[in-house]
C-alpha positions in Angstrom: 139.0 76.3 151.0 142.4 78.0 150.2 144.2 80.9 151.9 142.9 83.2 149.1 139.3 82.4 149.8 138.7 85.2 152.3 140.4 87.7 149.8 138.1 86.5 147.0 135.1 86.9 149.3 136.1 90.4 150.1 136.6 91.2 146.4 133.2 89.8 145.6 131.6 91.8 148.4 133.2 95.0 147.1 132.3 94.3 143.5 128.6 93.7 144.3 128.0 96.8 146.5 124.7 98.3 145.4 123.7 95.2 143.4 120.6 93.1 144.0 118.1 91.0 142.1 116.4 94.1 140.8 119.4 95.3 138.8 119.4 94.3 135.1 122.2 92.0 134.1 123.4 94.4 131.4 123.9 97.1 134.1 125.6 95.0 136.7 128.9 94.9 134.8 129.1 98.8 134.9 128.4 98.9 138.6 130.9 96.1 139.5 133.6 97.8 137.4 133.0 101.1 139.1 133.2 99.5 142.6 136.4 97.7 141.6 138.0 100.9 140.2 137.0 103.0 143.3 138.6 100.5 145.7 141.7 99.7 143.6 142.4 103.4 142.9 142.3 104.0 146.7 145.0 101.4 147.2 147.1 102.8 144.4 146.8 106.4 145.8 148.0 105.1 149.2 151.1 103.7 147.5 152.1 107.2 146.5 152.1 108.6 150.1 155.5 107.3 151.2 157.2 109.0 148.3 155.5 112.3 149.0 156.4 112.1 152.7 160.0 111.8 151.7 160.0 115.3 150.1 158.2 117.2 152.9 157.7 120.1 153.2 157.7 121.0 149.5 155.2 118.1 148.8 152.8 119.1 151.6 150.0 120.5 149.4 150.2 117.7 146.9 150.2 115.2 149.8 147.0 116.7 151.2 145.3 116.5 147.7 146.4 112.8 147.3 145.3 111.8 150.8 141.9 113.4 150.0 141.5 111.0 147.1 141.0 108.0 149.4 137.8 109.1 151.1 136.6 110.6 147.8 137.1 107.3 146.0 135.5 105.3 148.8 132.5 107.6 148.8 131.7 106.1 145.3 131.0 102.8 147.0 128.6 104.6 149.3 126.8 106.3 146.4 126.5 102.9 144.6 125.3 101.3 147.8 122.5 104.0 147.9 121.8 103.2 144.2 122.9 106.6 143.0 124.8 105.1 140.1 124.8 108.0 137.7 125.7 110.5 140.4 128.6 108.2 141.4 129.9 108.1 137.8 129.8 111.8 137.1 131.2 112.6 140.6 134.1 110.2 140.2 135.0 111.6 136.7 134.8 115.2 137.8 136.9 114.9 141.0 139.5 112.9 139.0 139.8 115.5 136.4 139.9 118.3 139.0 142.6 116.4 141.0 144.8 115.7 138.0 144.5 119.2 136.7 145.3 120.8 140.1 148.4 118.6 140.7 149.6 119.2 137.2 149.3 123.0 137.6 151.1 122.8 140.9 153.9 120.4 140.0 154.5 121.2 136.3 154.7 119.3 133.1 157.8 117.2 134.1 155.9 115.2 136.7 153.6 113.8 133.9 150.5 114.0 136.1 148.5 115.4 133.2 148.9 112.1 131.4 146.5 110.6 134.1 143.7 112.5 132.3 143.8 109.7 129.8 142.4 107.4 132.4 138.9 109.0 132.8 138.8 109.2 129.0 139.5 105.5 128.6 137.4 104.3 131.5 134.3 106.3 130.5 133.7 104.0 127.5 133.4 101.0 129.9 131.6 102.7 132.8 128.4 104.1 131.3 125.5 102.0 129.9 124.1 102.7 126.5 121.3 104.7 128.0 123.8 107.3 129.4 125.9 107.8 126.2 125.4 111.5 126.1 126.7 111.9 129.6 129.6 109.6 128.8 130.6 111.7 125.8 130.3 114.9 127.9 132.7 113.5 130.6 135.1 112.4 127.9 135.1 115.9 126.3 135.7 117.5 129.7 138.7 115.3 130.4 140.0 115.6 126.8 139.6 119.4 127.0 141.4 119.6 130.3 144.3 117.6 128.8 144.6 119.9 125.8 144.3 122.9 128.0 147.1 121.8 130.2 149.3 121.1 127.1 148.7 124.6 126.0 149.4 126.0 129.5 152.7 124.1 129.7 153.9 125.8 126.5 154.5 129.0 128.5 154.2 128.0 132.1 155.7 125.6 134.6 154.6 124.4 138.0 153.2 127.0 140.3 155.1 125.4 143.3 158.4 125.1 141.3 159.3 121.8 143.1 162.9 120.6 143.2 164.3 118.5 140.3 164.8 115.5 142.6 161.2 115.6 143.7 159.9 116.0 140.2 162.0 113.1 138.8 161.2 110.8 141.7 157.4 111.4 141.4 157.5 111.2 137.6 159.0 107.7 137.9 156.5 106.7 140.5 153.5 108.1 138.6 154.6 106.6 135.3 155.0 103.2 137.0 151.6 103.6 138.6 150.0 104.6 135.3 151.4 101.6 133.5 150.4 99.2 136.4 146.9 100.7 136.4 146.5 100.4 132.6 147.8 96.8 132.6 145.6 95.8 135.5 142.5 97.5 134.0 143.2 95.9 130.6 143.4 92.5 132.3 140.2 93.1 134.2 138.4 94.1 131.0 139.8 91.1 129.3 138.5 88.9 132.1 135.0 90.4 131.8 134.9 90.0 128.1 136.2 86.4 128.3 133.4 85.7 130.7 130.9 87.4 128.5 132.1 85.4 125.5 131.8 82.2 127.4 128.3 83.1 128.5 127.4 83.8 124.8 128.9 80.5 123.8 126.9 78.7 126.5 123.7 80.5 125.4 124.5 79.6 121.8 125.0 75.9 122.8 121.7 76.0 124.7 119.9 77.5 121.7 121.5 75.0 119.4 120.5 72.1 121.6 116.9 73.5 121.8 116.8 73.8 118.0 118.0 70.3 117.6 115.2 69.1 119.9 112.8 70.7 117.4 114.4 70.1 114.1 116.8 67.5 112.5 120.4 68.6 112.8 120.7 68.9 109.0 117.7 71.2 108.8 118.8 73.2 111.8 122.1 73.9 110.1 120.5 75.1 106.9 118.1 77.3 108.9 121.0 78.9 110.8 123.1 79.6 107.8 120.8 80.1 104.9 117.7 82.2 104.3 115.6 80.1 102.0 112.5 77.9 101.9 113.4 74.4 103.1 111.6 71.8 101.1 112.8 68.5 99.7 111.4 65.5 97.9 112.2 62.0 99.4 111.2 58.9 97.5 111.9 56.2 100.0 110.3 57.1 103.3 108.2 55.2 105.9 105.8 57.0 108.2 104.2 55.8 111.4 101.3 57.1 113.4 100.5 55.7 116.9 97.5 56.6 118.9 96.3 55.5 122.4 93.0 53.6 122.2 90.0 55.2 124.0 92.2 58.1 125.1 89.4 60.7 124.9 87.0 59.1 127.4 89.9 58.1 129.6 91.2 61.7 129.7 87.8 63.1 130.7 88.2 61.3 134.0 91.8 62.4 134.7 93.3 65.6 136.3 95.2 67.7 133.7 98.5 67.2 135.4 98.0 63.5 135.6 97.0 63.4 131.9 100.1 65.2 130.9 102.3 63.1 133.1 100.9 59.9 131.5 101.5 61.1 128.0 105.0 62.3 129.0 105.8 58.9 130.4 104.6 57.1 127.2 106.1 59.4 124.7 109.5 59.7 126.5 109.9 56.0 126.0 109.1 56.5 122.3 111.7 59.3 122.1 114.3 57.0 123.5 113.6 54.4 120.9 113.6 57.0 118.1 117.1 57.9 119.2 118.1 54.3 119.4 117.0 53.5 115.8 118.0 56.8 114.3 114.5 57.8 113.3 113.0 61.3 113.0 110.2 62.3 115.4 108.0 64.6 113.5 105.4 65.7 116.1 102.8 64.8 118.6 99.2 65.8 118.2 97.3 65.2 121.5 97.8 61.5 122.1 99.0 60.8 118.6 102.7 60.2 117.9 104.2 60.7 114.4 107.6 59.4 113.4 109.4 58.7 110.1 112.4 56.9 108.7 114.3 58.0 105.6 114.0 61.8 106.3 116.0 63.9 106.2 118.7 61.2 106.0 117.8 58.7 103.3 118.2 55.1 104.3 117.3 51.9 102.3 116.0 50.1 105.4 113.4 52.7 106.3 110.5 50.3 106.3 112.3 47.6 108.3 113.6 49.9 111.0 110.3 51.7 111.5 108.5 48.3 111.7 110.9 47.3 114.5 110.2 50.5 116.2 106.4 49.8 115.9 106.8 46.3 117.4 108.9 47.8 120.3 106.4 50.5 121.3 103.5 48.1 120.9 105.1 45.6 123.2 106.3 48.2 125.7 102.8 49.7 126.1 101.1 46.4 126.3 103.5 45.1 129.0 103.5 48.2 131.4 101.1 50.1 133.5 101.0 53.9 133.2 99.7 55.8 136.2 97.9 52.6 137.2 96.3 52.2 133.8 96.7 49.6 131.1 96.9 51.1 127.6 96.9 49.9 124.1 98.1 51.5 120.9 96.6 51.7 117.5 99.5 51.9 115.0 99.5 52.6 111.3 102.4 52.5 109.0 102.9 53.2 105.3 105.8 53.9 102.9 106.3 56.0 99.8 107.3 59.4 98.5 106.9 62.6 100.7 107.8 66.3 100.6 109.6 67.4 103.8 110.2 70.9 104.9 110.0 73.6 107.5 107.0 75.8 108.0 106.6 78.9 110.1 108.7 81.9 111.0 108.4 82.0 114.8 107.7 78.5 115.9 109.5 76.2 113.4 108.0 72.9 112.5 109.6 70.2 110.3 106.7 68.3 108.7 105.9 65.8 105.9 103.3 66.0 103.2 102.0 63.6 100.5 99.8 60.7 99.8 102.1 58.3 101.7 101.6 60.4 104.9 97.8 60.5 104.5 97.7 56.8 104.0 99.8 56.1 107.0 97.4 58.3 109.1 94.5 56.3 107.6 96.2 53.0 108.6 96.2 54.2 112.2 92.7 55.6 112.3 91.2 52.6 110.6 93.3 50.1 112.6 92.7 48.0 115.6 93.8 48.5 119.2 97.0 46.5 120.0 97.8 45.9 116.3 100.2 47.4 113.7 98.4 47.9 110.5 100.3 48.5 107.2 99.4 49.2 103.6 100.5 47.2 100.6 103.5 49.4 99.8 105.1 48.7 103.2 104.1 45.0 103.1 106.0 44.6 99.9 109.1 45.9 101.5 109.1 43.9 104.8 107.2 40.7 104.1 110.3 38.6 103.9 111.6 39.6 107.4 108.4 40.0 109.4 105.4 37.8 110.2 102.4 39.6 108.6 98.8 38.5 108.7 96.4 39.7 106.1 93.4 41.6 107.4 91.7 41.7 104.0 90.2 44.6 102.2 89.3 47.7 104.2 87.3 50.7 103.1 89.6 53.6 103.8 88.3 57.2 103.9 89.6 59.1 100.9 91.3 56.1 99.5 88.6 53.6 98.8 89.1 49.8 99.3 92.7 48.8 100.3 94.4 45.5 101.1 96.0 45.8 104.5 98.0 43.6 106.8 98.8 43.3 110.5 102.5 43.0 111.5 102.7 40.4 114.2 106.4 39.9 114.9 109.9 39.5 113.5 110.6 36.3 111.5 114.0 35.9 113.2 
């Protein structure tokens, strides 16, 4: 805690007057800005008082008007506290315009008070939300009209009070300095707000990008963000794996929904970790079925080898662990070949694979055996020199007819 902590707390308390959880985030910045302006303006006005005291009695009327600004400004905080936000905005603009016009008429053009009418014009564009644009433009026109009217008045008239030259010059210097300080301070405050807003947008963009990368490969996500086209590519060297939990349907009928989801999450989270380790691409999960591929969307020559290692890892992991007090076994099918890969959907994107190689991989799983990794002949031809494979023989596969298949037992090394 620093010596400035209490001051920061006071500032935060003032900024947040009239704000609670019911206030929309887009409206909060307008309210906090108004609160800050009301309090800061009161302090600036008080700073003018010593200079006005110096020139009593000729400054008496102007001094009374200036002193009245403090409670008038602070009453804005009360209106915001009572959630009369629009009334507070209109009220603050009108009494500012009336004050600046009145002092300008009394003191004359040389004091430069009429230049302060530029402040309600400038501030209005930051103070009103989009839903109150008509009122904002009305307030701007009132202030602008008052400024033009004073300029015309000063062509043929001077100050009603006809103050002394010394008083006018002193107050002109003070007012000019105050105007510059206010504009610089206000500009810095707006800069701070917009910097925070930009940071918030960047953070949201990073969150959105991270979410997109959890759904799609980074190469596909980049295309989707920057190009408006159908995403579809042909890949000739790809391996696809399907893994399914044996007897999952009867087991799930005896489990609570939350317990079932927790079990799948525990199993598939391990798979996700291995996918990242091996640089594979998780395609999707369908119930208790896990689909992953190697060679898309980044081609790699070792697609069959790396996916077989993944298959051995998940087989061994599941067979060696208990999940929610239950022993599980996987039925794993793997195949290699050509696929078409692309994105489907406009709202919920999905990166998916199509082709005979995909269908065969699915059949290898569904016609497989619990606890075993079953592969088709294409994959066997790619990995047989590096893995211990055991022929299962000829299997009648739905939609494919009779096929020679093998079990992958282990690495040769």
